[in-house]
C-alpha positions in Angstrom: -0.1 0.1 -0.1 2.7 2.0 0.9 4.6 1.6 -2.2 1.9 2.2 -4.8 1.0 5.7 -2.7 4.8 6.5 -3.1 4.1 6.4 -6.8 1.3 7.8 -7.0 2.9 10.4 -5.1 5.8 10.4 -7.5 3.4 11.0 -10.3 1.1 13.3 -9.5 4.3 15.9 -8.2 6.0 15.6 -11.7 2.3 15.7 -13.4 1.9 18.7 -11.6 5.1 20.3 -12.2 4.4 20.2 -15.7 0.9 21.9 -15.5 2.6 24.8 -13.6 5.2 25.2 -15.8 2.7 25.3 -19.0 0.2 27.4 -16.6 2.9 30.1 -15.7 4.2 30.7 -19.3 0.7 30.7 -20.6 -0.1 33.8 -18.0 2.8 35.3 -17.8 2.4 35.9 -21.7 -0.8 36.9 -21.2 -0.3 39.5 -18.6 2.8 40.5 -20.3 0.8 41.3 -23.8 -2.6 42.8 -21.7 -0.2 45.5 -19.0 2.1 46.1 -23.0 -1.1 47.5 -24.0 -2.3 49.8 -20.7 -1.9 52.6 -18.7 0.0 52.3 -14.9 -3.6 52.6 -13.1 -5.5 49.7 -15.2 -2.2 47.7 -14.5 -2.2 48.0 -11.0 -5.6 47.0 -10.7 -4.7 44.2 -13.3 -1.9 43.9 -10.1 -4.8 43.5 -7.2 -7.2 41.4 -9.1 -4.3 38.9 -9.5 -3.5 39.0 -5.9 -7.1 38.6 -4.9 -6.8 35.7 -7.2 -4.4 34.2 -5.3 -5.8 35.0 -2.0 -9.0 33.0 -2.5 -7.5 29.7 -4.1 -4.7 30.1 -1.2 -8.0 29.6 1.1 -10.0 27.5 -0.8 -6.9 24.8 -0.7 -5.9 25.1 2.8 -10.1 25.0 3.8 -10.2 21.6 1.8 -7.5 20.3 3.6 -9.5 21.7 7.4 -12.8 20.4 6.5 -13.9 16.8 7.2 -16.5 14.2 5.7 -18.7 13.6 8.3 -20.8 17.5 7.4 -21.1 16.5 4.2 -22.7 12.7 4.5 -25.3 14.5 6.6 -25.8 17.1 4.0 -25.8 14.7 1.1 -28.2 12.4 2.4 -30.8 15.2 3.0 -29.6 15.7 -1.5 -28.1 19.5 -0.4 -26.6 20.6 -4.1 -22.6 20.2 -3.8 -22.7 17.9 -1.0 -21.2 15.2 -2.7 -19.3 16.8 -4.7 -17.3 18.3 -0.8 -17.1 14.6 -0.3 -15.0 13.9 -2.9 -13.1 17.4 -2.5 -12.2 16.3 0.5 -11.4 13.3 0.2 -9.0 14.4 -2.6 -7.7 17.4 -0.2 -4.4 16.5 -0.6 -4.2 16.9 -4.7 -7.1 19.7 -4.4 -4.9 21.7 -2.4 -1.9 21.4 -3.9 -3.2 22.8 -6.5 -5.0 25.6 -5.6 -2.0 26.4 -3.2 1.1 25.4 -5.0 -0.2 25.8 -9.1 -2.5 28.9 -9.2 -2.0 30.2 -5.6 1.8 30.5 -6.6 1.8 31.4 -10.1 -0.1 34.5 -9.4 2.4 35.3 -7.0 5.0 35.2 -9.8 3.3 36.8 -11.8 1.7 39.8 -10.6 5.7 40.1 -9.4 6.3 40.1 -12.9 2.9 42.4 -13.9 4.4 44.9 -10.6 7.5 45.6 -12.5 5.8 46.3 -15.5 3.6 48.9 -13.7 6.5 50.3 -11.6 8.4 50.7 -15.4 5.2 52.4 -16.9 4.3 54.7 -13.9 8.2 55.5 -14.1 8.3 56.4 -17.7 5.7 58.9 -17.3 7.0 60.7 -14.1 9.8 62.5 -13.3 12.9 60.3 -14.5 14.1 61.7 -10.2 16.1 58.7 -9.8 15.1 58.9 -6.3 11.9 59.4 -7.2 11.5 55.8 -9.4 13.0 54.3 -6.1 10.3 56.0 -4.3 8.0 54.1 -6.1 9.6 50.6 -6.7 10.1 50.0 -2.8 6.8 51.5 -2.4 4.8 49.8 -4.5 6.8 47.1 -3.6 5.9 47.1 -0.4 2.1 47.7 -0.8 2.4 44.7 -3.1 4.0 42.1 -0.7 1.7 43.6 2.3 -1.7 43.1 0.5 -0.5 39.8 -0.3 0.7 38.3 3.1 -2.1 40.4 4.6 -4.7 39.1 2.4 -3.2 35.4 2.8 -3.4 35.2 6.8 -6.9 36.7 6.9 -7.7 33.6 4.1 -6.1 31.1 6.4 -8.5 32.6 9.3 -11.7 32.1 7.1 -10.6 28.7 5.8 -10.1 27.1 9.4 -12.9 28.7 11.1 -15.6 28.0 7.5 -14.1 25.2 6.2 -17.2 23.4 6.0 -19.0 26.1 3.9 -16.6 27.4 1.8 -15.9 23.6 0.2 -20.1 23.7 -0.1 -19.7 26.5 -2.1 -17.0 25.0 -4.2 -19.0 21.7 -4.3 -21.7 23.5 -5.9 -19.6 25.2 -8.7 -18.3 21.9 -9.3 -22.5 20.5 -8.7 -23.3 23.1 -12.0 -20.4 21.7 -13.7 -21.5 18.0 -14.0 -24.8 18.6 -15.0 -24.2 21.7 -17.4 -21.2 20.6 -19.1 -20.6 16.7 -17.8 -16.6 17.7 -16.7 -15.8 15.7 -14.0 -13.4 17.1 -11.6 -13.3 13.8 -9.0 -14.7 11.1 -9.8 -14.7 9.8 -5.8 -13.8 6.2 -6.7 -10.0 6.8 -5.6 -9.2 6.1 -1.8 -13.4 5.8 -1.6 -13.0 2.3 1.2 -10.0 4.4 3.4 -11.5 7.6 3.4 -15.3 6.2 4.1 -13.7 4.1 6.9 -11.9 7.4 8.1 -15.2 9.2 7.9 -16.4 6.7 10.0 -13.8 6.3 13.0 -14.1 10.5 12.3 -18.2 10.3 13.4 -17.7 7.4 16.1 -14.9 9.4 18.0 -17.3 13.0 17.8 -20.2 10.5 19.1 
């Protein structure tokens, strides 16, 4: 069992690394192309949107790791939309959180850094050529971006831990919509079904 788990982990790590590389290249090209054609004001707004995307995915990634199956089983028995999808997310929390935190979250941080550099160049180009002003603009904007990223993720982590069930249910409803409207199944629920089913029963027993 351990050997299978190890191989599965290696395959997943390689696959997610390739996906990250492809996504990073695509989004970097798109962000660079878009920012080259806009003013520094719209560029700043774009950077802040990228930061918010990273914070959001970091939050739901942590929520999937913090959530437990038991509430979703209760909701699924009442036929709440998204509950079954929430169970699948919790059962695949390692992969879901890896994609949200490591792929989207970290990639957003890298792209926001690249975008910030382009915005600073535009801002400096439209302002005075004083070297001191250039330095101040660069330091202040970089500080604002860093503060928003770190502060936003800190708040997101707190929300994710305290409202993990609600957040995953919302994501589950999105998955439910994708499944029933477009036939897109994110997690089929077959992998680790028996293991997580036992784990869910053990948790329910302990809670009782």
